[in-house]
N, C-alpha and C positions, 0 to 999 in steps of 0.2 A: 645483481649478478653475484659478485663476492665469492666465487668458488675458486678452487685451485686451477681448474681448467681455464677460467676467465683470466686469472693472473698469468698463466702460461701464454695465453693468446696475446695479452698485452705485451709481454716480452717479445713474442714473435713479431708483432707489428713494429716494434722498435728496431728489429734486426735489419741487416743489409740483405738486399735481394728479395724483398717482399713483392712478388710479382702478381699481386691480386688485382691491381687497377687497370683501367683501360689505357691503351698506349696509342701513339701516333708514330708510325715509322720506327717501331721498336723502342721509342722513348716514352718514359712515364709521363702522364699528364701532370701539368703544374697549374696552380691557380694563383692569381695575383692578388695583391692587397686590395685593389679596387673592387674585386668580386666578393669580398668578405665584409659583412656589416658589423660583426661583433667587435667591440672596441679593444678588448684585451688581445684577441687574435690579431687584429690589425697592427697593434704596436709590436707584437712579436714578429709578424711577417715583415714588418717594415725594416727589420735588420737583416733580412735575407738578401741574397744576390739578385740583382735585377735581370730580367730577361723577358721572353715572350710568354704570354698567358695562353693556355689552351682553351679558354672559354670566352674571351673578349678580344678586342682589337689592340689591347696594350702590347707593345713590343719591347718596352724597356721599363718594367716596373718590378718592384720586389715581389717575389713569388715563392711558393712552397710546393713540394710534391704532394699530390692528392693523397698518396699513401701515408705520408707523415701527418697530414691533416686528419686522416682517418684514425691514426693512432691517438691523436689529441682528443678527438671526439669520443673514442672508446674509453679513454681515461676519465673524461668528464662524465660520461654515462655511468661509469663504475662508481663514482662518488655521489652522484646526484639524481640518477634515474633508476627505475626498476621496471622490468617487464611484467605486464599484468597477465592474469589467468586468461587462457584462451577458451575456456568453457566454464559453465556455471558449476557451483559447488552442489553437493547433494541437497542441501537445504534450498538453494535457489531452483534446482530442478523440481523439487517438491512444490515450491510456490508456483512455478509455471504450470504444473499439472493440476493445481487446485482451481477449479472452475469458479469458485466464489471470490478469488483474488485476481484483480486486474494487474498482472505482473508480466512484464516482458523484459527478459534479460538482455542487457547490452554490455559489451566489453568496456572496461574502464580504460582511461587514458586516451592517447592519440596515436594515429599511425606513425610508425617509426620514421618514415620518410619525412613527414611533416615536422616531427620533432627535430630531426637533424637540420632541416632547412631553417627552422626557427632559431635554434641555438647558435648556429654558425652565421646566420644572416646572409644566406646565399640563395642562388637560383636552384630550382628543382633538379636541373641537369647535374649540378655539382653535388647536390645531396644524394642523387641517385648513384653517382660513381662512388661516393663515400660508402653508401650502404652496400653496394656490390662487393667492395673490398672487405668490409666488416663481415658480411654474410659468408663469404668464402673462408675467412680466417676463423670464424666462430662456429662453423657448421660441423658439429661433433655428433650429429645424429647417426643412429643405426640406419643404414640404407633400407633395411627391411621394415622399419617402423615409420610408416607414412603419417602417423598422427603426432609424433613427437616434434614440437616446435622448438627450433634452436634459437640461440641468442642472435639478434639482428636478422631474424627471418624477414622476408620481404613483406609479409602480412602481419608482423608482430605489432603490438601496441605498448607504449611506455608512458609512465607518469613520474612526477617528481617524488623523490624520497622525502620522508619527514626527517628533519635533523634530529640526531640523538644527542642527549647531554650526558651520556653515561660516564665518560671520563671526568667531566666537571662535577657530577654528583659524587663521584668517589673522592675528588679533591675536597669538596665541601665537607664530606663525612670525616675526612682526615683532619680538616681544620677544626671541626667540633671536638674531635677526640683529643687533639693536641692542646686545645685551650682548657678542656675539662680535666684532663688527666696527666698532662705533661708539664707545660710551661705557659703561664698566663702573661707574664711580663717579659718583654724583650724576646718574643718568639719570632725568630727570623723566618721559620717555615710559614707561619701564619701571614707574615708580611708579604712573602713571595706570592702566596696564593691570592691574597687580597689585591695585590698589584695586578695580577693576571685577570682577576674577575672584573675589576673596574677600569681596565685599560681603555683609553679613549672616551672617558665618561662625558667630556664636554661636547663630543660629537655624536653620542648615542641618541637616536631619534626613534620615536614611536610612530606607528601608522596613523594614529588618531589624535594623540596629545602633543605632537611636536617633540621638541628636545626634552630629554629626561631631566636636564639641569635648567631650571626656570628661575626667573627673577621675580621676587615679591617686594612689595613696598608701595609707596605713594603712586597712584595712577595705574597700578598693576591689577591683574585678576585677583590676586590674594593681597589685600591691603590691610587686613585686620584679622585678629584671632580672638576667640572666646576662651576664657579660662574659668575653672570652677574650683571651689575648695569647700570641704564639708566641716561643719561645726556641730558639737554635741551639747553645748550649753549656751545660755543667754549671755553670760559674761565673756566667753571666748568670741561669740559673734559680735558683741559690742566692741571689743578690742580690735577686731578685724575691720570694722567700719571706721574706727578712729585712725587706723594706719593701713589704708587699702593697698598702697603700693607694696609695703613690706609684707603684708599678710597674703595678698593675692598673687604677687609676683613670685619668682623663683626664690627658694629659701637660701640663706647663706650656706656656704660649703660645709660648715661644722655640723649642720643638722640635716643636710641633704641626704635623703634615703636613695637606695639603689632603685633603678627603674629599668624599663625595657631598653632604653637608649642611653643610660648613664650608670656609672658605678657610684657607690656610696661616697659622699664627700664632694662630688662634682655637681655643681648646680647647673641645671639646664631649665629651659622653659617649655613645658608641654601645653599646647593649646589645641583648639579645634576650629574648623570653619563654621560650625553651627553650635548653638547653645545646647541642643539635644545631645550631640556627641560629647561635649564637654561634661555635661551632667552624668552621662553614662560611664565615662571613664573614671570618675571618682568612686563608683560603686556605692552610692549612698545607702544608708540603712533607714528603714521607716522610723520616723520620729526626729530625725536630724534636720538641720537646715543647711542648705548649700548656697553660697554666695557666688554669683557669676558676674563677669564684667567683660567688656570688650577692650582689647589692647590694640591700638593702631600701630602699624609698622611705619616708622618715621624715616627710614632710609633704605635704599635698595640692598637686598641680600640675595644670595644664591641658595636655592633649595633643590635637593635631589627628589624628584617625584617618583616614588616607587611604583605608582600606578602606571606610569608611562612604560615601565619595563615589561608590563604584561602584554604589550603589543608592539614589540620592537621591529624595526625595519632594518634588514641587513643588506646593504648594497654590495655588489661584487660580481665577479665573473666565474662561471662554473669551470672555466679553463685555467683559473688561477688556483694552484694547489693550496694556497693559504685560505681560500674562501670557505672550504669545507670545515676547517677548524674554527673559523669565525662564526659560521652558522651554528656549530655546536655550542659555542660560548653564548651566543644570543639566545639559543633555546634554553640554556640554563638560566640566563638572566630573567627570562620571562617567568620563571618560577620563584625568583628570589624574593619578590614581594610576599608571596605566601609563606615562604620559609621564615621571613623576619617578623611576621605578625601572627604566627601560630599561637593560639591560646595556651597559656602556661598556668598550671595549677599553683595556688599560693605556696604550697610546701616545696615546690620545685623551682621557684623563681631564682634563687641564688645560683643554681646550677645552670638552668636553661637560658637565663638571660646573658650568659657569658658571650655567646656568639653575636648577639645583637649589640651588646655593649662594645665588643671588639670592632664590629663594623662601624659603629658610630664614632669611636675614637679614631679609627683609621681615616674616615672621611673628614673629621674635624681637623686632622693634622695635615691634610693635603695643602700644598702650596699652589699647584697648578693642576686642575682648576681649583679655585677656592670654593669650599662648600660650607655654608653656615647652618644647615639643618636638613631635615628630611620630612617629606610629605608621605604619609602612609595611611592605609585604610584603618578605620576604627575596629578594634577587636571586640569591644563591649557592645557598641551600638549596632555593628553589622552593616550599616549603610553610610555612616558618617565618615569624615576625613579628619585625621589628626595631623598635627605639625609639631615637631620638636626643634627648638633652636639650641644649637650647641652652646657650651659655656661662653665662647667668645662673642656670641650674639645675644646672650640671654640677660642683658641688662635693661632694666626699665627706668625710664627718665623720672627723676623726682618731681613731685608736684611743685609748680612754680608759684609758691606763696612765700611772702616774707617770713622771717623767723618769728616775728611777733604775732603771727596768725594763731588764733585759738580754734581748736577742733573739739566738738562734742557730738556724741552719738546717742541715739535712743532706740531701743529695740522693743519696748513694751509701752502700750498706751492704757489709759484707765477710763472706764465709763463712770462719769461723775454721778449718774443716777443710781447705778447698781453697785458701783465699786469694783466691778469685775475688770480684769485685765485682758488685753488682746494684743496680738502682734502689731507693732507699729514701728516702722524703720525710718529714721531720719539721720542725716549727717549735716550738722550745722558748722559752717565755716565762717568765722568772724575775723575780718581784716581791720587794721587800724584805719580810721577815717582819713588820715593824711600820713601814709607810711613814709618813713624817712630812710628805710633800709630795704635792700633787695637781697634775695638769696641766689647768688650765681651758682653755688654748689651746695647741695644739702646731702649729707651722708645718708644712705638708706637706713642706718640704725644709729641715730644721734645719741641715744642714751646708753650705748654699749660700746666697748672697745673690741672690735672684731679684727684680730691680727691677720686673718685671711684676706681682708680688704687691703691692709697695709702692704702685704707682700704680693698681692695679685697684680697681674699685668693690667695696664690701662685698657679699659674697654669702653668704646663709644656706645652710648645708649642706642638701642634699636627699637624699643617699644615705649608707648606712652599710654597710660591708663585713661580711658574716657570715663570720668566720674559720673556722667549722666546716664551711663548704661548699667550701673550697679543694680542688681536684683537679688532678693532673698527668696529661695525656693524651699517651702516647707514640704518635706517628703512624706506623702500620705500613703503611697503604695509603690511597689516595685513590680513591673511587668516582666515576666519570664517567658522567653521564647524557647521552645523545645521541639524536638522531633521524637515522638513516641514510637516504640516498636515492641510488639508483644513478645513475651518470653515463651518459647516452645517447651512445654512440659511433657515428657514422655515417661510412661510407667510400663516397664517390661518385667517379665518373669525371669529372675536370675537363673542362669544355667549352671549346673554343677560342674566343677572342674574335672576335666578328663585328661588323664596323663597321656602324654604323647608316646607312641610306640617306638619313637626313635630316641637314641641317646646322642650326647654331644660328639661321641666318637664316630658317629655315622656321617658327619659333615666335615 
């Protein structure tokens, strides 16, 4: 509806002396709480004065004037329903006339009487009285025009409106602009917007994937992640095999580069649910070697699954004024996953990653609910799933070997007959035959003094490297998926310039 006339009619329905409903003995009809099945309306009517119901045998139950109920129905329709076209479009007419197409036009939606009875949860007699009141109030047709169907016409059809996220889209654009061009640190406006976007995060639920906030860890659906790292020389590859926790785990803060979900200097753990997705995310070049390994999640952690936001379920009543706003927010959230994983060109990463980094920092700082990371679709792989553990959960447990343990690695083998070398990867771990000491705590970087570790907050290990899953992938080729589209080339004869007979003063 949404017109000025509709708004005026809403006001008229609110007014005193709306005599459109049926009456008994000059008294307006009233409907009791027992005749209404809609929960939100029941609670509202429950606060009304008790008396006799015009539709059932109740003589002392909370009740409401049918005219007042009609107003609430009209207000709910205004926000959540729209009247459908009562005749085919020109294109649909053409399809009907085409003998080669089996097409029979049917009006979309449901009869208005059925819709009213369904949303109110009432008998048809009550819905009929509501419709009669609304029909009279909204009948603005020209009496001479018998073809013009008015709002709430007895034979009209209605359907649910699709929620619009227009206001939230504007807020998000405002957030991006503020972070890129105004203030990146201590931006109170950005904080306010993010608080609104992620309100009720622990209760947000998807139609298919359950709660958007899921628990990962031992015995859970997500119990391990794969991580990959690319190497360009045999020496660097050998060093990685000698120190797999340090080389494959998250880097120390002093050398941590900026990424989609972290700023430079903040170490996080990027992993994937599948090896293929982990390989794709490092964007390896032909000729390089990529080491992959599985990291087990050794304690329960909370992850926000962005995939669940794509199919949110929003519970509520169309008679609750707040429900329409919540529907708009949920409609926006369903697009949030796409917004956060949009492909970004390498020369634009510093700028375009600001919004995703801000979202990650915001979620990582939440106290209630606690969020340890994000699950999001793979940008590079297209079908895989990535996971990022925020800094507070991005610590890998040290290998549980005594300090006297000796490590050696080999990346090249030699053919004794020909003298030719070939790739051969081994990690030799030699422990003392009768160890007398154990390593309760082994610093991740025993040969260096990392002041960032000294000043860092204590973090309980969350991940453990499975040494038996180490693999070296020699990159032989990279497959490119693309969508080709021809360029339309037009060659025309240039027209000579013709001076206009009019001057600027003529306008």
